[in-house]
C-alpha positions in Angstrom: 0.0 0.0 0.0 1.2 3.5 -0.8 0.8 7.2 -0.8 0.1 8.2 -4.4 0.3 11.5 -6.3 -0.7 12.2 -9.8 0.7 14.8 -12.2 0.1 18.5 -11.5 -2.2 19.2 -14.4 -5.2 20.8 -12.7 -5.0 24.6 -13.1 -6.4 26.9 -10.4 -5.5 30.3 -9.3 -2.5 30.5 -11.5 -0.9 27.3 -10.3 -1.0 23.6 -11.3 -2.3 21.1 -8.7 -2.1 17.4 -8.2 -4.0 14.9 -6.1 -2.4 13.2 -3.0 -4.1 10.0 -1.8 -3.5 6.8 0.1 -4.6 3.4 -1.2 -4.5 1.9 2.4 -6.4 4.4 4.5 -7.1 7.9 5.5 -4.9 7.6 8.7 -1.8 7.0 6.4 -2.8 9.9 4.2 -3.3 12.4 7.1 0.0 11.3 8.6 1.8 11.9 5.3 -0.1 15.2 4.9 1.2 16.3 8.3 4.8 15.7 7.1 4.0 18.1 4.2 2.5 20.6 6.7 -0.9 20.4 5.0 -3.8 21.6 7.1 -6.6 19.1 7.7 -9.3 21.4 6.4 -7.6 21.1 3.0 -8.7 17.5 2.9 -11.1 17.0 0.0 -13.0 13.9 1.1 -10.6 11.3 -0.3 -7.6 13.4 -1.3 -5.5 16.5 -0.8 -4.9 18.9 -3.6 -1.3 19.9 -3.7 0.6 22.5 -5.9 3.6 21.4 -8.0 6.2 22.3 -5.3 4.4 20.3 -2.6 4.0 17.4 -5.1 7.7 17.4 -5.7 8.3 17.3 -1.9 5.8 14.5 -1.5 7.7 12.4 -4.1 10.9 13.2 -2.4 9.4 11.9 0.9 8.3 8.6 -0.8 4.9 9.2 -2.5 4.6 7.2 -5.7 4.0 9.2 -8.9 1.2 7.7 -10.9 -1.2 8.7 -13.7 -4.6 10.2 -12.8 -6.4 7.1 -14.0 -4.3 4.7 -12.0 -4.7 6.9 -8.9 -8.5 6.8 -9.2 -8.5 3.0 -9.9 -6.3 2.3 -6.9 -8.4 4.5 -4.7 -11.6 2.9 -5.9 -10.2 -0.6 -5.6 -9.2 0.1 -2.0 -12.8 1.2 -1.3 -11.6 4.8 -0.4 -13.0 6.7 -3.4 -15.8 9.1 -2.4 -18.6 9.9 -4.9 -17.6 12.8 -7.2 -19.0 16.0 -5.9 -17.1 18.6 -7.8 -13.8 17.6 -6.0 -11.6 18.8 -8.8 -11.2 22.3 -7.5 -8.5 22.7 -4.9 -9.3 24.2 -1.5 -7.3 27.1 -0.3 -4.0 25.3 -0.3 -0.5 25.6 1.1 1.9 28.2 -0.3 4.4 26.6 -2.6 
């Protein structure tokens, strides 16, 4: 099981964003997010949105870079995918 991050392709507020997830559970995801200094209120139901610089740090800390489709498949296969509810927009996120 792993922390996964897709490519930063989602544009919002002049930056590109990626999705950070865990395919083993939210506890693992929140613990990893704490290492990245992400605030819990930025959690989007089944993922964190992270800008490019934070994505790079996540990979440096051990997150596995995957494509967006693989990320969704692995999240769904783990039973952790929440129903889509316009989750593609990042919350007010961390400064890069």
